[in-house]
Steps between C-alpha positions, in 0.01 A plus 500: 500500500342175601643381828609134555236462764221610265646261236492209740151582619381517144640149421341357813171648392531351154571152639221527752268591219618204288455264792157637571413455129620148500300407807190669374537360153567141609203510728271614216652238270465231751136575552444498127685174454300333775177625349594364160604164653178477692304560185705251302468236777130534506473470128710182513281365767186567310654339180610190684150463652347533149753244361426265786131512434556456126731194559234345725234556244719338231580203725130444567421526128775254419366260758149519347639443156688196617194369663301560180771322288513202727121468484463516130813310400345143546219605256747645250700169484233239558519216247775652292741216582241234558638145527851610432787359694778716640860446626663763708879536498670719753776528751503517877563868487142568369255655751244252622228770458582525133477134445158488675362786292610345172353162605174661605448690180583200280254288694233778482551493118419125505854354481638225712852548647649156467841583655739758629861427446715721727873509434749554778667825396786476748612155372454596140741784551750221488749702720654191662680206342272267693194642330664496154604131558153404637318652199764349260404162628135562408605616151722232357730640238475859615815695591482502880786752528309774321206649687358671196521195282328291769202737531477519119480122483257486794259742338513310183425167668224643712335656192529171310345317795206740515455457130473122535198422716531182699387389850734614786656200675433472868730204585873432483692421282279667231525839670863551414423450130243779492647860477247657734500236771881463492536876553257493779675205676836671440388823674502727189130545537375681808151357437314274259134564573275271308119476460362172627431375155854552383663388830344156462698430186193394304502792247777646284669809636470761368167434334527549127450866405566624843545876564830594671541801722852608622487707814798721571622633841523846629865424593717371226828533674568124570408399147497780239208463247737473194665200684190288536141633476539655152668192337243281678201693355664507163573116489161412647320702235694307232401150636152524640189529288308745720571874554766625736488817713741655734375709787622703798368728773462872509811546726731273294832669432454783744754375754835659452733276301216288339325517179156422368519162315212599283690812383803276422273255316360783291855587382523165317294561185511143392370357827208735531369374169402185685475611871256753629622723783264639770639736763289601811322155512417556867253766389150449353607640154811288496291185568255591239791554249633152593171326421461697179857419383445129560165507328661662195782240505244211501347663185852508348500880503808711554669528833517839673656704777246640747508741786673838580873411507731591208454289189125438535274479212199626694327458835268214384497268200254566214174315526506152353280474195187292542550148371 
């Protein structure tokens, strides 16, 4: 018979063996795990270093391509808009750098920018009764209680004024009788920048056959595109004789809660029959597309949508046939 003492000793021996096995096993496992982790960490480090070098190389290549594009762009656009006159329409939410790039490429193409009409987006939101009443006084007969109706009437009258060239008045009381100068004096324009020839009031504004470029902001929160810019481009294209193009920067619509106004423009199939849309106009290919689209419009060729954003018809317009 097995004594109780022997039974107890046997149980203790089993537990000691189990404990020893656990200790030994965990040590072996721990050493194996550490070895695997070390190898994995080294592989990750090597991969990260490889990716860092690859990213650095891509950035350097991108910089070289940008320098190349900036160098050849003037040669690609030279003379394509020679002796044409341009009016820029925008809001005070447009980045100054975008304005400068658009102006530079138009001038490099031989065009003359006669004016930049910059609307005050905050006031045109018409969020206060004071702003609605003030705009209503400048638009006799409009419904001053309805912000949407006021903007619709404003867009119509601005487009009609741009379609009826005449000198801009520089003295009161004539300024209140001109749609553009009255808006400027009333604070609904953030800026009315005129070329010297136009500012003197000796030539009609806009010049007959002028090209119109509508610049959209990267932030459309204060004044959504469907509330102002799209109707403005639409109405202007109906009233002026020259081509109309809408443009925006690469980053437009990327801020949370905002949208690209060119993407919204492209959703209106009727408007884009008359208005070309160019996204990424702060890039060399976007600027080249703008010049090409305007050149096509001056030849009475179809408008187009250019760039990389949804709704585009290609990166660049087709080459204009030789005249």
